[in-house]
N, C-alpha and C positions, 0 to 999 in steps of 0.2 A: 594667489598662492596655490589654489587648487590646480590651475592650469600647469604651473611649473612642476608640481609634484607628479601629476599625471604624465607629463612628457618624460620625466626622469624614469618612471616605471615603464613607459612604452619603449624607451630606448634600451633599458636594461633587459626587458623581455625579448626584444628583437635580437640583441647581442647574444643572449643565452641560447635562444632558439637556433641561431646561426653561428655558433662558436667555432665551427670547423673552417677557420679563415684560410688555411692552406689550400683548401679545395678550390677557391677562386683562382689561385695561381696555377694549380695543377690541372684544372679543368676536369676534375673527377668528383663523383658523388660519394659522400660518406656512406658506407654500407655496414657499419659496426652494429653491435647489439642494441644500441640506443635507438636505432632506426625502426625498431619494432614498436616503439612507444609513440602514441599520437600526442602532438602538442595541442593546446586548446585553440589557438588561432589559426587563420588561414596562412600557411607557410609551405611552399612547394617542396615536395619530396625530392625533386630533382635539383633544387638549389644546392650548389656546391658547398655552401656553408651549413646547410641544414643537418642537424643531428637527430631529428625526430621526423615523424610522418605527419602529413596533413590529414585531419580527420575526414574531410570530404573525399580526398583521394583514396584513403583506406576504405571508406564506405563503398565507393564505386568498385574498387578492386574485389571486394567480397561479393557484392551484388552481381557483378559481371563474371564471376568465376564459372567454370564449366559445371560445378556442382550446385550452384545457386545457394550457397550456404548462408546462414545468418551468423554473423560473428557477434557473439555476446560481449566480447571484449570491446569492439568498436562501438557498438550500440550502448554498451554500459558506460564507456567513457563519455560519450556525447550526453547521455542522460545525467551522469555525475556532474560534468561541467555545467550543464543547463540548470539542474536543480539547485546547485550550490550558488552559481554566479549569474546565470542568465546572460544578458548582453554586456555585462561587466567585462567579459572576455573581449568583446569588440572594442570597448572603450579604452582598455588598459593593456591587453595582452596580444593584440593582433598586429603583426608587422606591416601588413598591407594597409591597415587602418592608419598607422603612423605615416606611411608614405603619402596617402591621400591628404592627410591633415597638413603636412609640410608643403605640399603643392598648393593647398588652399591659401597659404600665407603669401603667395605671389600676388603682388598688387594688380588688381584687375576689377572690372565690373563683376559683381556677384549676382547670381541668379538663384531662384528657387525652382523646384519642380512640382508638378501636380501631385496631390496627396494620393491619388489612385495608383501612381507608379510604384508605390511600396509593395503592392501585391504581386508585381512581376516576379520577384525573387522566389515566391512560393511556387509559381509555375516552373521556374528554372529548376528548383529543387525536385519537383515531381517528375518533370520530363527528362532533364539532362542528368540528374544524379540517380534517379530510381528507374524510370521506365526504359530509357534508351539502353543502358547497360544490360537490362534483362531481355529486351525484345530485339535489339539490333546486334546480332551475334555473328561470328565467323563460322567456318565449316565445322570446327571442333566445339562449338557452343560457347565460346568466350566472348563476352561483350566488351565494347570499347568504354573507357572511362570518359564519357562524352563531354562532361563539363570541363574536365581538365584538358582534354584534347582540343576542344573546339571553342571554348569561351575564356577560361580563367586568365585574366591579365596578370594576376600575381605570379602565376607559373611562368609566363613569358618573361616578366621582369626579373624574377629571382632565379629561374632555372634556364629558360630558353636562351636568352641573350648571353649570360656568362658562359654557358657551355659552348655555344656557337663561336664566340669570340676566342676561346682558348683551345678549341678542338678543331684542327684543320679538316678532319674527315667529316664532321658534322657541318662545317661551313660549306663544303662542296655539295652536300646532299640536301640543303634546305630548298624548299619549293613553295608551292601555292599555300599549303597549310600554315607554314611559318609566316609567310607574308600576311595571311589573314589574321593570325594571332597578333602579329606585330601591329597591324592596323587597328585592332581592337584595343591594344595597349595604348597606342597614340591617342585614340579617342578618349580613353579613360583618363589619361594624363591631362589632356586639354579640359575635359569635363571637371576634373578635380580642382583645377585652378579657379573655375568660376562657380562650382557647386560644391558644397561641403559633403565629402565622402559619398559621391554618387554611386560608386560600386556597392557600397554597404547598403545604401537606401534602396537600390533598384534590382541588383543582380545577385548579391551574395547568398548562396544557399545555406552557408553556415550561420549567417546572421538570421536567416529565416528560421532555422532550427532553434537557435538560442532564444530568439524572440518569442517562440511559443512558450518558453519556460519563464519569461519575465514576470508574468502575474503571480507565479507560484514559487519562484526561486527564494532561497534563504536570504540572499542579498537583495534588498528591496528598498524602495523609497516610501516614505509616509508623510502625509500632510496633516499638520496640526490644525484642525478646523477652527479651533478657538483663536488661533493667531492669524490664520489666512484671511486676507481681505479681498481675495479674488481680483487683485489689481491686474493680473495677467502679465506681469513683468517677466516671470519665469518662462512663459510660453513664447513671448516675443523674442527672448534671448536664445531660446533653444534652437540649435542649428540642425537638429533632427526633426524639427517641426512637431514636437510633442506638446500637447496642452497639459503641462505638468500638474497644475493645481486641480485639474479635472481627472486626469488619468496618469498618476505618477509612475505606474508600473506598465506603461504602454509597451507593446512589443517592439517599438522603434527606439526606445530609450537605450542609449549605450552607457549610461551611468557616469557621464563625464563630471558631474557635480557642479557645473557652472551655474545652474539654476539655484542651487543652495547658496552660493556666494552672492547671487543677485537679489535674493528675496529680502525685501526691506523689513519684513516682519519676522524673519528667521523661522518660518513655518515649515520648512522642508528638512526632513531628517532622513538619513540613509545608514545602512549597515546590515549586518546579519541579524535577521529577526526571526523569532519563533512563529510558526504558522498558527 
């Protein structure tokens, strides 16, 4: 039942985030007042259906500006989402997370990845989201949004492909960079079929940010040690490779709730807790 409820919330969140359906037919990006608001999950600004901005894209735009400003609005929203929900956002509100989970349902041999690979996303956050937009600038001092431009497969899927397909001018101008991004997307799609949410585990800088808040967020998991038998069933079931009964608020936990359903002792509780 938890799986079904979560999928419903994921679908509703994706639809609300991309409610500008006519944009997909017109090949145009919504530029109304709502675009000034950052959505919680990873959803490309350039997606024709998007009515809000991606927090990572907004963060890079501010960092890479000619004035090197700090946007208290963008940072404040990231902190607000992080402190209140942590990676609950990843598990329930992120459209690209839903895409990866649907791909994982394709019948195939499933693989796991090394635990150390989870640290790569922190390097991506530091290098591509923070340092490159500051250090790699053009003649007027404006930096590229390096993560969005060179890595983000969500942007290619949600923004790049729909716009190229519906805009003849863009179709004629695509080159090596688009081919590179398309290749990364294909790799991500294939990986998502055999590995559960590989982008979230390895590359997503937004997941890295929210993960830092998991241990202190108001929404959290708790283990009743009087009930827990340390059977490890929760850890064996966890697709994010979290040892739930040992570290219920791990930075990798996306709060999917499947461990709660699986616990034979009903020792796992979740919700908004006081600190």
